[in-house]
C-alpha positions, 0 to 999 in steps of 0.5 A: 808204503802209502795206505790204501783206503778200504772201500766200503759201500754205505747201506744206501749204496748196498740197497741200490746195487742189490736191486741192480744186480738182481735185475741184471741176473734176472735179465740174463736168465730170462734171455735164455731160450729155456725161458720162452715158450717157443724155445727161442731167446727173446730180445735182451732188451725185452728180457731186461724190461721184464726183469726190471718190472718184476724186481721193481714190482711194477707190472708194465710188460712189453711182451704178454707174460702168459704167452711169452714165457715158459714155466721156467721163465714164469718161475724166474719172474715170480721169484723176482717179484717176491724178491722185489716185494719183500726186498733183497735185504729181507730175503738174505736176512731170512736165510741167515736166520734160517741157518742160525747165523747171528746178525752183525751191526752192518746187517742190522743197519741194512735192515733198518735202512731198507725198511726205513725204521726208526729203531734197531731193536727187535729187527730179527723178530721183525724180519721173521714176522714179515716173512711168516706173515707174507707166507700166510697171506699169500697162501690164503690168497692162492687157496681162494684163487684156486676156487675159480682158476682150478675149475677153469684151468685144471691143475695149471690153475694151482700155478696160476693161483700161486703166481697171482697171489704173490703178484697181487700181495707184492703189488706187482700186477703181473699175471699169467691168466690172459693177455688182457690182465683180469678183464675177463673177470671184471664182474667176478666177485671172488676175484675182485675181493681176493685181489683187492684184499691182497693189494690193500694188505700189501700196500698198508705195510707190515708196521700197520699189521703188527700195530693192529694185532698188538692193539687187538691182543692188548685191548680189554673187554671194556675198551674195544676202540681199536683205532684210538690205541693205534700209533700215529703212523697206523692211524694215518695209513689206515685213514688215508688208504680207506679215504682214497679207496672210497673217494676214488671208487665214487669218482670213477663210478660217476665218470664212467657210469655212461661210458659204454667202453668200460662200465656203461653196459654193466649192472649197478652191482658190477659197476660198483665192484669194477669202480672199486677195483679200479680205485684199489688197483691204481694204488700201485697194483697194476691189475686191470679189469677194464682197458685203461685206454677206454677210460674217460679223461676225468677217470684217467686223471683220478687214476693218475692222482691215486697212482702218485699217492700210492700205498703206505710206507714199509710195505710192498707198494710204491708212490710217494706214500699215504703218510707223505701226502698226509704230512704235506696236506697238514703242513699246508693247512697249518701254513695257511692257518698261520700255525707254528707246526702241523698236527695229525690226530692230536700229535705234532709233526716234526719239521724233519718229517715235513722236509722229508715228505717234501723231498720225496714228493719233489724227487718223485715228480721230477722223475715223472716229468723227465720220463714223460717228456722223454717219452713224448720226444722219442715216441709218437704218443699223446701227453695223457698217455705219456704222463699215465705211463711215466707215473705208472712206472715211477709209482711202480703201478703197472697200468698202461693205456696200451702204450708199453708194448708199442714203445720203441727201443728208446721208450723201453730204455726210458721206462726201465730207468724210470721203474728203477728210479721209482723203486729205489729213489724214494727209498734212498732219499728217505734213508739219506734224510734219516741219517744224521749228519755228524759234520754239520757246521756250527756256523750257518749261512746268513738268511734273507727273506724271499717272496713265496706264492 
């Protein structure tokens, strides 16, 4: 008898299929009559769209979340958001640890690949810290939200607070407050601060958390310089995140200062906090305190750039990531200065990291470009709106220039596929480039010079 080869999925394939299965299961549950407010089943395509945007922690919606979905439907959406933010592998590993089951080598490889980590040591402890840290931060966020939402909505304010806290930390941008997102709270300092803090903490990434805590615990009374002792990854993530938020706030403040449709009629303090929030939320969060379609073209362009960059690796954010952009910029500067290698904070960046950064960025831009072109072909939309929507979907941001709800069937399918590729594409590429090729040819092809630039 001929031997039948045992079919095995690679860790990359398992991660990709796990997201797909979760989307399909979620879409079926959301298509049930019990999931809607009026007790009638929503069209399956809208249920599929909602499940995809929840798992991919994007935030683009074709139907208003607050008025369309029942408590059951909202609960399904919240579960999908939490799974999408933490990752299915993390959730399953957490259950294994809760049941005191030992992790095999396959389980450890899955965790390593899902978080794109460079080591397999201490993975169980890492997952515990991720789950515990997430629970603590989301709980604090929910309690702070209750100070505003409970007095306004009564007991339902507790549910709203929990939902918004999870959504903000996971950078999902889906809320059940109002159909216009958080526009009614644009000038509320508590909502702005809490939401921004949750977005930034989720977007910085778990690795940065533990590194900062490690340095704080180990520092002496004589040496209080925390930043100096952080790892290179943390230094890049913190620096680029702070720089982008600050620069984005200034540009949006300047470009929208006299715009009566956004912040033009607000006080100086409100203009500052709304500009700050817009800069933060474009980092893959998706909450809106001002209508995105009312932004000036200059502000929309700044928002697009911020959406492309996104958050930091090993977190809940999307985009090409802060570290990726930093590596590309430094590599470009090194090339212009005719240096052999790029350096950041006194450390040399390996050629492999530069190649990975290029691969992730190019794949991201290809997905955005194809999606935008297809949207313009199938829907009567402007180039700016199509690009904004496509980049928002690819970077799992969730901001829209009032286009998502107006998409036709083809447009919805395009964005569904875009959100999925945007969520798993960069991850799978990072995993693929991170794995070693044991079958490399000893003899390489001959090289030849070509003209660049």
